[in-house]
Phi, psi and omega in degrees: 000138176310141183297323183298320177296319178301321180293325175298312180302321183287312186286312188278325190240001182049045176285121182291155181302327183293325182285324176297321177294321175298320180297313180305313179295322180291317179297323178299319185286325190263351185300319185294331181290335185291334185299317178295323179286331173293329178290321175297319186296318184294315182298313182289331176294319178296323185295315182291315180302321180288323175298320177297320183287319178301324183266013171049048182287138177223184183283353175290343175278353179277059191285163179226069179282160179226176179058235183288334178075024179303142176055038176284110184284335171303304181302312183293322184284329177290328171303311180297323175299312181298318182301320179292312184302317181269005178047056182220177189283324191208156178219151174228096186247120191214141173285352181283344175283128181278345181190173175296324176303320183289317181302314180297313179298321177296322175298316181291312181296325180294332191241356179254143181228161181309134178093351173284158176239131170264129183242112183267117185256001176244032178094192179289131178296166175313145191304327187284350173275343182302316177291325172304310189283328185103022176281335175228170175088179184280159175287172177060034177255005179093018185281177179299319175304319181293338182269004181078024175254125188279161181222133172232158184211143168235140184277157174295148184244110181061035183076004183238161180294134176279087192291322179306310179290322178303310185293322181298314182291322177295328179285326188266335183253094185287351182283345183296120178252336188213127174265127183258123178242116177262111180295315182274175187285330193064214175264039184253161176256080178205163169285155173294154182289117174293158181302316181302317176298316178300311177307313181297322176298311183292325177295317181289322172303307182296331172301337181254311182225102182293335181285345186282136179279124172267104188254136182238128171280107187260011182302132176077002185258340187301134169069017175267356175216169177289335178250155171241162180310327179290335172295339181246018171109008177292132178283327189208142188208148176219161177189182188253145175274351176258024165246214189312311195284344177278349175068015181080001183254318183304127176286336181186173171120174177208178180217152170226126182229160180149207179290141183308316181301321186279322174300317185291313179300324175294325178298325178289335175282326178296312179253255177212156173308136179097329175264310181050225183274010186275349180241164175124099178291155190248359165063020179075026180257001187302318182300317179302315180292318176293316186290324180297317177299319182299316182283340193304316183302312178299311180299318183299321180289331175294317177296324179293319184291321171301316178296323177291326172299309178308317181299314187286318189288323179288329175292313178301328179283350176108007184257155177281131182231156176211129355282169171295160182301329185254018174267150175296136183248155178227005171206184185264005188269137178238122176265142175227119181264124183261336185051026186202120182297321189284322182288327177297312183290326176298316180300313180299317177295330176294317181295320181300314184293337176277356189279153175283339178240133176065031182294341178278349183280139172263106173294142178224160173296139181208169182273088184279131180307134174090002177247148184276329181247170169297145185234135168253132175230124169263120185203078173267079192248163172288328176246122188303134176071005184289107184265017160270341166277156185303123182209166172206139176217164182197136166293144175274083181204147178302138006268026170063075182257130176256142176248110186258139177212159171085190185127103184295334171226152180295320180300319176294312184304319180289329178289321177295325176293324177290322177299316181299312182292325180299318185296323182291314197254349183236356184244000000 
């Protein structure tokens, strides 16, 4: 590290010499890992650029429609760009989705009917989906369960999909309409699902039941590989614009992509049957959604580099991490196991203190809507809740695992991580 930067860290942020020494060692270890991710970044940048060029995007697409939003050429053209990027038939990209959870819920409700079964094959879905499914919360809240849609789940076996159990259940339960695959870890202690693993799941499902919809929760995964789940057979997929694919620019929104028939059914849930994706004014945000997509391959790799640094420096400091710094990644999340509530909270408070926004705020555990446990969230972001910006969150439950993600620049990510580590070992 340059001496000037070291002096800034010591004088401005009171980072101890011991933490700086750990950083120097970590950086030496991880530099070789960055090369492959730089190649992924460049590949995806060209993919996005080509999609924008093929659809002949101009500033006339940065529309500001109102009311019904009929014939909004920006909205409709962005759908076509996303379909090209994801190599699929159709896309529904809208600022009307309030979160990735909303987009996922829309896809599920749009394509499941009473008597159908949703089958989760990568273990328990992310906490915010539990109330959508009807696993938690009160009855009569409009969950899938309330609509007579069943749910089955198999847990991972050694961090991998239990194919024997999956295939047995698919053969005997003819009510299964949709297989749910979660690419990212959620609040689990496992590696994210690699594209090759997702491909294997889809091929095995289709070998038994071609009529089953293979749905992928793609949150946190976009542009971390040269392929996306739709490249390897996913029928339907959803994610958030304030994660990877919004590039830190999109102010809100989500997307659903995949086969036309399934995307269309989801669009009827977002609006109403008969209207689908043909309505919906865009409030002047189209330029931000196009520009965010253009920046996303680069921004996503900055976040991955921050996660790799976090993995190595926290491991050097004596903590258990997943994935390891030199393991192949399929999302931007880095899990750190503290086995100590206070250290977990200190880490999250350190990330908050390193934020450009609300750095003076002390984040605390609280009863966050949609979560079963108290959750602490460090998120000093320009876009509220944007987890492509540097953030960390954790359910307050044993073994006290923090999940770090984001960082619009590697330089910012490393400073936030150093502040967080310093809080744990020097304060």
